[in-house]
Structures are given as structure tokens and as C-alpha cells.
C-alpha positions, 0 to 999 in steps of 0.5 A: 500499500502507498503510504503517500496515497494513504495519507492523501485519502485520510486528508480528503476523508477528514476534510469531507471532500477533495476541494476542502482538503485542497484548500486546507492544505495547499495540495492541488485537488487533481493530486489528491484525486489521482492519489485516492484513485490509485489507492482504490485501484491497488485495493480494488475497492471503492473508498468514496461514494461520488456524485452530488455536492457531498463526498461520502465514505463507503463502508470499506472507506470508513473502516480504512479511515478509522483504522488508519488515522491514528496510526498516520498521526503517530507516525507524523508525531514520531517524525516530528519528535525525532526532527526536533531532537526530543520527545515533547508530549503534544496532541490528542490523548484519549483514555477510557477509565472505569466509572468509580476511578473516574468519579474519585480520582481522575478529575484531579489526575486529569487537571494535574496532567493538563497543567503539567503538559498544556500541549496535550489535549486529554479526553477521558470517557468513563465507562466500565465496558470493555472497549476495543481500543483499535476500533474506538480510537483510545490511546490507553485504557484503565481497567480492573482485574482485566482478562488476559489479551495478547493484543495488549500490554500494560502494568498494575498501577494500583492495588485495593481490597474489599471489605464489608463495612457497616454503621457502628449502630448496626449490630453484626448478625450472629447464629447465622442470621442475615444482616441488612445489606446494600447490594451492587446490582441485582446479581450481588451474592447474598453470602459474603466470605470474609477474613477477620482477626478470628479467622474466616467467617461467612456473613449472610445479607438480606439486601434492602437496597440495590445500587449501581455505583460504589459511592452510592453504596458507601453513602447508603451504608454511612446512613445506617441502612445495611452493610456493604462490600466496598474498597478499603481505599473508599472507606478508610477515613470512615474507619479511621474516624469510627463512622463505619466499622470493619466486619472483615476483608473479602476472602478473594484476590486483591482488586488491581487497576491496570493501564493497557495499550496496544502492543503493536503500536509505538508508545507515544510521548503523551502515553509515556508521560501519562504513565509517568504521572500516574506513577508519581501520583501513586508511587507504591500503588497501595490502597492507602495512596489512593485513600489519600488521593481521594480524601474525605 
């Protein structure tokens, strides 16, 4: 595939027409038209719907544009950085992050990063679904306990653990009785296995509320309606102040937060800068550091 022809195709697709691309870049319209036609011939595909006043991408053209635009931008960025003798972070940085981490910490992180790197345009989307980084154009994703993926590489930058907490006014059940509980979603287990100073134990709950976010669960638990299963980083200040009590740590592997990016792409200066910024914010990656960052 002719890289120059591919770059010209991206110019036309981005600007929405040969004339608009020519005026915006100073390139001859005839040259852009010829190169796109050559690319279509090489691929044996029609990339644009011609006719009428507007130029529209075909389905194949749209797929090619979505898959190559970010890669070409990265090549341009790398060449510019080498030519200038440095790797100064600049350009757009798209990140997908989990809802809870976004609500508790990402605002401060994003603001601090923007102040330190004003030439990077940071865009953060908060969502818990598993995104397709290549298809959706993300440079970096943050995920909780992600499934193994050979197409991605990354690192753990934070570790947390789940505990069962309740208001000190709520008596801990005995004799196998169930305690009122605040569940996260309808599928929340009604039996929690915990580790305590006295050994392992089972806590049965009878859900009285079903909520969808950890912050709303914490607020409901603070109000005394029932026990909840929450990250220690979110309730450590409450435990220290005595406004909540710890009924035990969930007997399960720790919660890990990962930064992930596609292994087949160059690690850009802006992604490297963001990874370094996270390392500065959480040098040891502990739940205590996250709790201190979140505050009260």
C-alpha cells in the first residue's frame, strides 16, 4: 500500500471532500484525486461515493479511515519528535477509565496532567465496558482486573481490597442470621466470605437496597441502612474516624487497576507521560495512597 496515497485519502476523508482538503492543505485537488484513485485501484475497493455535492465514505472507506488515521498521526508525531531532537508530549490523548476511578480520582489526575502538559489535549471517557481500543481510537485504557489479552500490554498501577463495612449502630448478626445489606446490582451474592482477626467467617445479607455505584453504596451504608462490600480506599477515612466499622476483608484476590495499550503500536510521548504521571501520583500503588488521593 502506498503510504503517501493513504495519507492523501485520510486528508480527503477528514475534510469531507477533495476541494476542502486542497484548500485546507494547499495541495492540488487533481493530485489528491489521482492518489485516492490509485489507492482504490491498488485495493480493488471503492472508498468514496462520488456524485452529488457531498463526498461520502463507503463502508470500506470508513473502516480504512478509522483504522489508519491514528496510526498516520502517530507516524507524523514520531517523525516530528525525531526531527526536533526530543519527545515533547503533544496532541490528543484519549483514555477510557472505569466509572468509580473516574468519579473519585480522575478529575484531579486529569487536571494535574493538563497543567503539566498543556500541549496535550486529554479526553477521558468514563465507562466500565470493555472497549475495543483500535476500533474506537483509544490511546490508553484503565481497567480493573482485566482478562488476559495478547494484543495489549500494560502494568498494574494500583492495588486495593474489598471489605465489609457497616454503621457502628448496626449490630453484626450472630447465629447464622442475615444482616440488612446494600447490594451492587441484582446479581450481588447474598453470602460474603470474609477474613477477620479470628479467622474466616461467612456473612449472610438480606438486600434492602440495590444500587449501581460504589459511592452511592458507601453513602447508604453511612446512613445506617445496611452493610456493604466496598474498596478499603473508599472507606478508610470512615474507619479511622469510627463512623463505619470493619466486619472483615473479603476472602478473594486483591483488586488491581491496570493501564493497557496496544502492543503493536509505538508508545507515544503523551502515553509515556501519562504513565509517568500516574506513577508519581501513586508511587507504591497502595490502597492507602489512593485513599489519601481521594480524601474525605
